[in-house]
C-alpha positions in Angstrom: -8.0 10.4 -32.1 -5.5 9.8 -29.3 -5.3 6.2 -28.1 -4.8 5.0 -24.5 -4.1 1.4 -23.5 -5.8 0.2 -20.3 -3.1 -2.4 -19.7 -4.8 -4.5 -17.0 -7.4 -4.3 -14.3 -9.4 -6.5 -11.9 -12.5 -4.3 -11.7 -16.0 -5.6 -12.3 -16.4 -3.0 -15.1 -14.5 -0.1 -16.6 -17.4 2.3 -16.9 -15.5 5.1 -15.1 -12.5 4.9 -17.4 -14.6 4.6 -20.6 -16.7 7.7 -19.6 -13.6 9.8 -19.0 -12.0 8.8 -22.3 -15.2 9.2 -24.3 -15.9 12.6 -22.9 -12.3 13.7 -23.9 -12.4 12.2 -27.3 -9.8 9.5 -26.5 -9.9 5.9 -27.7 -9.5 3.4 -24.9 -8.0 0.0 -25.8 -8.4 -2.7 -23.1 -6.1 -5.6 -22.4 -5.0 -7.9 -19.6 -1.2 -7.6 -19.8 1.0 -9.8 -17.6 4.4 -9.2 -19.1 6.3 -6.4 -20.8 5.9 -8.2 -24.1 2.2 -8.2 -23.6 2.3 -4.4 -22.9 4.4 -3.7 -26.0 2.1 -5.6 -28.3 -1.1 -4.1 -26.8 0.2 -0.5 -26.7 0.9 -0.3 -30.4 -0.2 3.2 -31.5 -1.0 4.3 -27.9 0.3 7.6 -26.5 -0.5 6.6 -22.9 -0.9 3.6 -20.7 -3.2 3.2 -17.7 -2.2 0.3 -15.5 -3.0 -1.5 -12.3 -0.3 -4.2 -12.0 1.2 -4.5 -15.4 5.0 -4.2 -15.6 6.4 -1.1 -17.2 10.1 -1.6 -17.4 13.1 -0.6 -19.6 12.0 -2.9 -22.4 8.6 -1.1 -22.6 10.1 2.3 -22.4 12.7 1.6 -25.1 10.2 -0.2 -27.4 7.4 2.4 -27.6 8.7 5.7 -29.1 5.2 7.0 -29.3 4.5 6.5 -25.6 4.3 9.7 -23.6 2.8 8.8 -20.3 2.0 5.9 -17.9 -0.4 6.4 -15.1 -0.8 3.9 -12.3 -4.1 3.2 -10.6 -2.7 3.5 -7.0 -0.3 5.5 -4.9 2.6 3.0 -5.3 4.4 2.6 -8.5 6.9 -0.1 -7.8 5.9 -2.0 -11.1 7.1 1.0 -13.1 10.8 1.6 -13.8 10.7 5.3 -13.3 14.4 5.8 -14.2 13.9 4.1 -17.5 10.8 6.2 -18.2 12.7 9.3 -17.3 15.6 8.4 -19.7 13.1 8.1 -22.5 11.1 11.2 -21.7 8.0 9.3 -20.5 5.9 10.9 -17.8 4.9 8.7 -14.8 1.8 9.6 -12.9 -0.2 8.0 -10.1 -3.2 8.6 -7.7 -1.3 9.5 -4.4 -4.1 10.7 -2.1 -7.3 8.8 -2.9 -7.6 6.5 0.1 -5.7 8.1 2.9 -8.6 7.8 5.4 -9.5 4.2 4.4 -5.9 2.9 4.8 -5.4 4.6 8.2 -8.7 3.4 9.6 -8.1 -0.1 8.3 -4.7 -0.1 10.0 -6.2 1.1 13.2 -9.0 -1.5 13.0 -6.4 -4.2 12.5 -4.3 -3.0 15.4 -7.3 -2.9 17.7 -8.5 -6.3 16.5 -5.1 -7.7 17.5 -4.9 -5.9 20.9 -8.5 -6.8 21.8 -8.3 -10.4 20.5 -11.4 -9.9 18.4 -10.7 -12.6 15.8 -9.7 -15.2 18.5 -12.9 -14.5 20.5 -15.0 -14.8 17.4 -13.4 -18.2 16.6 -13.9 -19.4 20.2 -17.6 -18.5 20.2 -18.1 -20.3 16.9 -16.4 -23.4 18.4 -18.6 -23.3 21.5 -16.3 -21.6 24.0 -18.0 -18.7 25.8 -15.8 -17.0 28.3 -14.0 -13.6 28.3 -10.6 -15.3 29.1 -10.8 -17.9 26.4 -8.5 -16.0 24.0 -5.9 -15.2 26.6 -5.0 -11.9 28.4 -5.9 -8.6 26.9 -3.9 -5.4 27.6 -5.4 -2.0 28.0 -4.8 -0.1 24.7 -4.5 3.3 26.5 -1.4 1.9 28.2 0.3 1.0 25.0 2.7 2.8 22.6 2.0 2.9 18.9 5.0 3.2 16.6 4.4 4.4 13.0 7.1 3.7 10.3 6.6 6.3 7.6 4.9 9.6 8.4 3.5 10.6 5.0 -0.1 11.2 4.2 -1.3 7.9 5.6 1.1 7.7 8.5 0.0 11.2 9.6 -3.7 10.2 9.4 -2.9 7.0 11.3 -1.3 9.1 14.1 -4.3 11.4 14.1 -7.0 8.7 14.4 -4.9 6.8 16.9 -3.7 9.5 19.2 -6.6 9.2 21.7 -6.5 5.4 21.6 -2.9 4.7 22.6 -0.9 6.4 25.4 2.0 7.4 23.2 2.5 7.7 19.4 6.1 7.6 18.1 7.2 7.7 14.5 10.2 7.1 12.3 10.6 9.0 9.0 14.0 10.4 8.2 12.5 12.4 5.3 10.1 14.5 7.4 11.5 17.5 9.1 10.8 18.1 12.8 8.4 20.9 12.0 6.2 18.5 10.0 5.8 16.1 12.9 2.4 16.6 14.7 2.8 17.9 18.2 1.4 14.6 19.6 4.0 12.4 17.7 7.5 11.8 19.0 10.3 11.3 16.6 12.3 8.0 17.0 14.9 6.1 15.1 13.8 2.8 13.6 15.6 0.8 16.2 14.3 2.9 19.1 10.7 2.7 17.7 10.8 -1.1 17.6 12.2 -1.3 21.1 9.6 1.1 22.6 6.4 0.2 20.7 3.8 -2.2 21.7 2.1 -1.9 18.3 4.0 -1.1 15.1 2.2 0.1 11.9 4.0 0.4 8.6 3.2 3.2 6.1 6.2 3.4 3.7 6.4 3.0 -0.1 8.2 0.1 -1.6 11.6 1.0 -3.1 15.2 -0.2 -2.8 15.6 1.3 0.7 12.4 -0.2 2.2 12.3 -3.6 0.5 12.6 -6.2 3.4 13.5 -3.3 5.8 11.5 -5.0 8.6 13.1 -8.4 9.5 14.8 -10.4 12.1 16.8 -7.5 13.5 13.8 -5.4 14.1 11.8 -8.2 15.6 14.6 -9.1 18.0 14.4 -5.5 19.4 10.7 -5.8 20.2 9.2 -6.4 23.6 7.6 -9.9 23.9 3.9 -9.7 23.2 4.1 -6.9 20.6 2.0 -6.5 17.5 2.8 -5.7 13.8 0.4 -4.2 11.2 1.3 -3.8 7.6 -1.0 -1.9 5.2 1.9 -0.5 3.1 3.6 -2.9 0.7 4.1 -6.7 1.2 7.8 -6.8 0.3 8.6 -4.3 3.1 8.4 -7.1 5.6 10.4 -10.4 5.7 7.3 -12.5 6.3 9.3 -15.6 7.4 11.1 -13.5 10.1 7.7 -12.2 11.1 6.2 -15.7 11.3 9.2 -16.8 13.4 8.7 -13.8 15.7 5.0 -14.7 16.1 5.8 -18.4 16.8 8.3 -17.6 19.6 6.0 -15.0 21.2 7.8 -11.8 20.3 4.8 -11.0 18.2 1.6 -11.6 20.0 -0.2 -10.8 16.8 0.4 -10.1 13.2 -2.0 -8.3 10.8 -1.2 -8.0 7.1 -3.2 -6.5 4.3 -0.3 -6.8 1.9 2.0 -9.7 1.1 5.1 -10.3 -1.0 3.1 -12.8 -3.0 -0.6 -12.1 -3.6 -2.9 -14.0 -3.3 -1.4 -15.7 -0.2 -0.1 -19.1 -1.2 -2.1 -22.0 0.2 0.9 -23.4 2.0 1.8 -20.1 3.7 2.7 -20.2 7.4 0.5 -17.1 7.8 -2.7 -18.9 7.1 -5.0 -20.3 9.8 -2.9 -19.0 12.7 -5.0 -17.8 15.7 -2.8 -14.8 16.1 -2.6 -13.7 12.4 -5.1 -11.5 10.6 -5.0 -11.3 6.8 -7.0 -9.1 4.5 -6.9 -9.2 0.7 -5.0 -5.9 -0.1 -8.2 -4.2 0.7 -7.2 -1.4 3.1 -7.6 1.2 0.4 -11.1 0.2 -0.4 -14.4 1.9 0.0 -16.9 2.5 -2.8 -15.9 6.2 -2.7 -12.2 5.7 -2.6 -12.2 3.2 -5.5 -14.1 5.7 -7.7 -11.7 8.5 -6.7 -8.6 6.3 -7.4 -9.7 5.3 -10.8 -11.0 8.7 -11.8 -7.7 10.4 -10.9 -5.5 7.8 -12.6 -7.5 8.0 -15.9 -7.7 11.8 -15.7 -3.9 12.0 -15.5 -3.8 10.8 -19.1 -6.5 13.1 -20.4 -4.9 16.1 -18.7 -1.6 15.2 -20.3 -3.2 14.9 -23.7 -4.8 18.3 -23.2 -2.0 20.2 -21.5 1.2 18.2 -21.8 1.4 17.5 -18.0 -0.6 15.1 -15.8 -2.3 16.2 -12.6 -0.2 14.0 -10.3 3.4 13.8 -11.4 5.8 11.0 -10.1 8.5 11.5 -12.8 8.5 14.5 -15.2 8.9 13.6 -18.8 9.7 15.5 -22.0 7.4 13.8 -24.5 4.5 15.8 -25.7 1.0 14.6 -26.8 
């Protein structure tokens, strides 16, 4: 019977994964791996690994000759060394399209909460202040420009759901050809986007090119009173530079669903600030999207065992079941 390691998870139960494996005649071994050594020990005899956050690096790839595939529960795969997996013939798979609508609407909700001062008004009412000017001036959203960094699945959906909310939508994505830009989205360079946008929403993957790509230089180009929303990956933003920009007024508000260190450290400058909104890496979440996410990630492994190729390929491998 083929064996799969469920390397780690933070779900209330794993009924979805168990059902998929049992139906396919696959043994599911469950662990909570935090290091590569943990993964190597737990994956003994496994042909595939299903993971949420566990690290799959060169040490894992070189230590498990029977490993044929790793499948990440999520669209991102920055904890997986895809180059090392490719060198060893290991397939890498993910769930790329499970929560597109959820992330886009979460980003829009965060943007509008910033623009409309929703959190500040809620705080003021709780503290006994009842006046529409208590949270400061509010600008008309339909006069503002939205800038989207990354125009993939989620970036395009963000543009679509936001196009009737903001006056203009501009986007930066050097990997998307002009013909794939929606008619209502104007192409911009990263520098031009930050200079022109009142609200910037980030929708890029995390890789060597995007790590800390948003920092002091970009914030210096922004108009005073702008807003930043990040539902992509925490390490894309230099959060200290973002906090500095917020403190000096360049950023009138900052909304982050993802952080370089999660959960947010108790001493973080981002906590308890009236112009900061934090959510716990939850933009992807709805009951429906979580089920879809987990089902697709687990099914990648079963499909590979059955056919030699997963449904959603990140990196093609050569190892066979």
